[in-house]
C-alpha positions in Angstrom: 0.0 0.0 0.0 1.4 3.4 -1.0 0.3 6.5 0.9 0.9 10.1 -0.3 0.6 12.8 2.3 0.0 16.3 0.8 1.6 19.1 2.8 0.3 22.7 2.1 2.1 25.9 2.8 1.4 25.5 6.6 0.4 22.3 8.4 0.6 20.7 11.8 3.9 18.8 12.0 2.6 16.7 14.8 0.0 15.1 12.6 2.3 14.7 9.6 4.9 13.0 11.8 2.3 10.8 13.5 1.2 9.5 10.1 4.8 8.7 9.1 5.7 7.1 12.4 2.6 5.0 12.6 3.2 3.6 9.1 6.8 2.8 10.1 5.6 1.1 13.2 3.3 -1.1 11.1 6.2 -2.1 9.0 8.3 -3.0 12.0 5.5 -5.1 13.5 5.1 -7.0 10.2 8.8 -7.3 9.7 8.5 -6.1 6.1 7.6 -2.9 4.3 3.9 -3.3 3.7 3.2 0.4 3.8 5.2 3.0 1.8 4.6 6.7 2.1 6.0 10.0 0.9 5.3 13.7 1.3 4.2 15.7 -1.7 4.0 19.5 -1.9 4.2 22.4 -4.3 7.4 23.3 -2.5 10.6 21.2 -2.5 10.7 21.6 1.3 7.4 22.1 3.1 7.4 24.2 6.2 5.1 23.4 9.1 3.3 26.0 11.3 6.1 25.5 13.8 8.9 26.0 11.3 9.9 22.3 10.8 11.0 21.5 7.3 9.9 18.4 5.5 11.6 17.1 2.3 8.9 16.6 -0.3 8.3 15.6 -4.0 6.4 17.7 -6.4 4.5 14.6 -7.7 4.0 11.1 -6.4 6.7 8.6 -7.3 4.2 5.8 -7.9 0.5 5.0 -8.1 -1.4 6.2 -5.0 -3.5 3.8 -2.9 -4.3 6.6 -0.3 -4.0 10.3 -0.5 -4.1 12.2 2.8 -4.7 16.0 2.7 -3.3 17.9 5.7 -3.9 21.5 6.7 -3.1 23.9 9.5 -5.9 26.4 9.7 -6.7 28.6 12.7 -10.0 29.3 14.5 -10.3 32.6 12.6 -13.0 31.6 10.1 -12.3 34.2 7.4 -8.5 33.5 7.4 -9.1 29.8 7.4 -11.5 30.0 4.4 -9.0 32.2 2.5 -6.2 29.7 3.2 -8.3 26.7 2.2 -9.3 28.2 -1.1 -5.7 28.7 -1.9 -4.9 25.1 -0.8 -7.7 23.8 -2.9 -6.1 25.3 -6.1 -2.7 23.9 -5.1 -4.0 20.4 -4.3 -6.5 20.1 -7.2 -4.2 18.3 -9.8 -3.1 15.8 -7.1 -6.6 15.1 -5.9 -7.9 14.6 -9.5 -4.9 12.2 -10.2 -5.8 10.3 -7.0 -9.4 10.0 -8.2 -8.3 8.6 -11.6 -6.1 6.1 -9.8 -8.9 4.9 -7.6 -7.2 6.0 -4.4 -8.8 6.5 -1.0 -9.0 10.2 -0.2 -8.6 11.2 3.5 -8.6 14.7 5.1 -7.7 16.2 8.4 -8.9 19.4 10.1 -10.5 21.7 7.5 -9.1 19.8 4.4 -12.6 18.4 3.7 -13.3 21.9 2.5 -10.9 21.2 -0.4 -12.9 18.0 -1.5 -16.1 19.9 -1.2 -14.7 22.8 -3.2 -13.9 20.4 -6.0 -17.4 19.0 -5.9 -16.3 15.5 -4.8 -18.4 15.5 -1.6 -21.8 16.4 -3.2 -24.3 14.0 -1.9 -21.8 12.5 0.5 -21.6 12.5 4.3 -18.7 14.5 5.7 -17.3 16.3 8.7 -15.0 19.3 9.2 -13.4 21.3 11.9 -16.2 22.4 14.2 -15.6 26.2 13.9 -16.0 25.9 10.1 -19.4 24.1 10.1 -21.6 27.2 9.4 -19.4 28.3 6.6 -19.2 24.8 5.1 -23.0 24.3 5.3 -23.6 27.6 3.7 -21.0 27.2 0.8 -21.6 23.6 0.1 -25.3 22.8 0.7 -25.1 19.6 -1.4 -22.8 18.0 1.1 -24.4 16.1 3.9 -22.4 17.7 6.7 -22.2 15.9 10.1 -19.9 18.4 11.9 -20.4 17.0 15.3 -18.6 13.8 14.3 -14.9 13.3 14.7 -14.7 11.0 11.7 -16.9 10.2 8.8 -16.4 7.7 6.0 -18.5 7.6 2.9 -17.2 5.3 0.2 -13.6 6.2 -0.7 -13.8 9.5 1.2 -12.6 9.9 4.8 -13.1 13.3 6.5 -12.1 14.1 10.0 -12.6 17.1 12.4 -10.1 19.5 14.0 -6.3 18.7 14.0 -5.9 15.8 16.4 -9.0 14.1 15.0 -6.3 12.9 12.7 -5.5 10.2 15.3 -8.9 8.6 14.7 -8.4 9.0 10.9 -5.1 7.1 11.0 -6.6 4.2 13.1 -9.6 3.9 10.9 -7.5 3.8 7.7 -5.3 1.1 9.0 -8.3 -1.1 10.2 -10.2 -0.6 6.9 -7.1 -1.3 4.8 -6.4 -4.7 6.4 -4.1 -3.8 9.2 -6.4 -4.2 12.2 -4.0 -6.4 14.2 -1.2 -4.0 13.6 -3.4 -1.0 14.5 -4.2 -2.5 17.9 -0.5 -3.1 18.6 0.5 0.4 17.5 -2.2 2.0 19.6 -0.7 0.2 22.7 2.9 1.0 21.8 2.2 4.7 21.1 -0.3 5.0 24.0 -2.9 6.5 21.8 -6.1 7.7 23.5 -9.4 5.7 23.2 -11.3 6.4 20.0 -13.6 9.4 20.2 -16.8 9.9 18.2 -17.9 13.5 18.7 -16.3 17.0 18.4 -19.1 18.5 20.4 -17.3 18.5 23.8 -14.5 20.5 22.2 -16.6 23.3 20.7 -16.1 26.9 22.1 -19.4 28.6 21.4 -17.8 32.1 21.4 -15.7 31.2 18.4 -18.6 30.1 16.3 -19.7 33.7 15.5 -23.2 35.1 15.6 -25.4 37.6 13.8 -26.7 40.6 15.8 -30.1 38.9 16.1 -28.4 35.8 17.6 -26.4 37.9 20.0 -29.6 39.5 21.3 -31.1 36.0 21.7 -28.0 34.8 23.6 -28.1 37.7 26.0 -31.8 36.8 26.8 -30.9 33.1 27.2 -28.0 33.9 29.6 -30.2 35.7 32.1 -33.5 33.9 31.5 -32.5 30.3 30.8 -35.3 28.5 32.8 -37.9 30.9 31.4 -37.1 30.4 27.7 -40.0 29.7 25.5 -41.4 30.9 22.2 -43.9 33.3 23.9 -41.1 34.7 26.2 -38.8 35.3 23.3 -41.5 36.9 21.1 -42.5 39.2 23.9 -38.9 40.2 24.8 -38.2 41.0 21.1 -41.6 42.7 20.5 -42.5 40.2 17.8 -45.4 37.9 17.1 -44.6 34.2 17.4 -45.1 33.9 13.7 -42.6 36.7 12.9 -40.2 35.3 15.4 -40.3 31.9 13.7 -39.8 33.5 10.3 -36.8 35.4 11.6 -35.3 32.3 13.1 -35.7 30.5 9.8 -34.2 33.3 7.7 -31.2 34.0 9.9 -30.5 30.8 11.8 -32.1 28.1 9.6 -33.8 26.4 12.6 -36.9 26.8 14.7 -37.2 28.7 18.0 -37.9 25.5 19.8 -34.8 23.9 18.5 -32.7 26.9 19.3 -34.0 26.9 22.9 -33.0 23.2 23.2 -29.5 24.1 21.9 -29.1 26.9 24.5 -30.1 24.6 27.4 -27.8 21.8 26.2 -25.0 24.3 25.8 -25.5 25.5 29.4 -25.5 21.9 30.6 -22.2 21.3 28.8 -20.6 24.2 30.6 -21.9 23.0 34.0 -20.8 19.4 33.4 -17.3 20.6 32.5 -16.8 23.3 35.1 -18.7 22.1 38.2 -19.3 19.0 40.3 -23.1 19.5 40.3 -25.1 16.3 39.8 -26.9 15.7 36.5 -30.2 16.1 38.2 -29.2 19.5 39.6 -27.9 20.6 36.2 -31.1 19.5 34.6 -33.1 21.7 37.1 -30.9 24.7 36.6 -31.3 24.7 32.8 -35.1 24.5 32.9 -35.8 20.7 32.7 -37.8 18.8 35.3 -37.3 15.3 33.9 -33.6 14.2 34.0 -34.3 11.1 31.9 -35.8 13.1 29.0 -32.9 15.6 29.4 -30.4 12.7 29.2 -32.0 11.5 26.0 -31.9 14.9 24.5 -28.3 15.5 25.5 -27.2 12.2 24.0 -29.1 12.9 20.8 -27.5 16.3 20.6 -23.9 15.5 21.6 -23.6 11.8 20.8 -22.8 10.9 24.4 -24.5 10.8 27.8 -24.0 13.6 30.3 -21.7 11.3 32.3 -19.6 10.4 29.3 -19.3 14.0 28.4 -18.1 15.0 31.8 -15.5 12.2 31.8 -14.3 13.4 28.4 -13.5 16.9 29.4 -13.5 17.0 33.2 -10.7 19.1 34.7 -8.3 17.0 36.7 -8.8 17.4 40.5 -12.4 18.5 40.3 
C-alpha cells in the first residue's frame, strides 16, 4: 500500500509525523515494508506551522492507494477559508490524479473543504473542523455535513474534524485497509487515547460567530434560561410568534424551539465541565424537570450521555 501525504504551505507537523511514524511502526510489526509513504507538496521543502521543514516531492513517485490532505488552519474563520481556497487550487491536480487512480482520499482538520470545493463530496456524508461548520454548510449545501462527528467515512472519502481528530483517521484507515491487528498493537505502543466519536465536547461557542439577532437572543438566554419559551422570546423581542419563527428560519435556519434546546444543552455542557453538580441539579438549573428526558436529548445532541461528556473533558482534580 502506497500513501501520499500532501503538505500545504502551513500544516501541523505533529499530525504529519504521526502518520509517518505510525506507518513505520506497522512495517516494524510486520517485519517487512507493507506500507510505503511519501510527502508531496508544491514546494521542495514544506514548512510546518512550527517551522519544521519536510523534504517533499512535487509529484508522487508511484500510483497512490491513499491520498491524505493535511492542513493547518486557525480558528479565525475568514482567514481559514481564504487559506483553504488557496490550498484547494494547489491540491487540485493531485486530488484529481488520485481519483483517476482509484485511491482513497482522507482529510484532516479543514481539508474536507478542499474536497467539497472540488465537488467531490456532493451527496456525501462528511465532517469538518467544528468552527467551520456554518461556513461549510452555507457554501456547500449539497454535502451532507455531520460536523459533530470526529470522523466520517462515505465510500472512498474519509473526512475528520479538527487537528488531532487525525488520530482517529489514522486508526480507521489502518483497520479498513487490512491492518487491524497492527493498528491495535501500534495503539498500545504509542499509548494512543481511546477512539472518540464527537467533536461536540471541544466546541467553544464564542468562536462560532453570531449575527446581531443571535447575539440578542444569547443575552436573553444567559439571564433567563429557565424561562425560555417561544412566547417569552416573542414578547422580549416585541414580535409575534409567527414573525419570530420566520426570523429564526431566515437567519439561523432552525426553529425557535430547536434553538432553545441548543441553549439549554450548551449551558449543561458548561456546567458538566466546570462544576461538580449532579446531572439532576444541572437538569433543574437549565429548565428541565425530567432528568431522563434531558439525558436522552443530551445524547441525541452530543452523541454521548452527560456522564460520558463529563469524563471526556473533566478538569483533573475537580
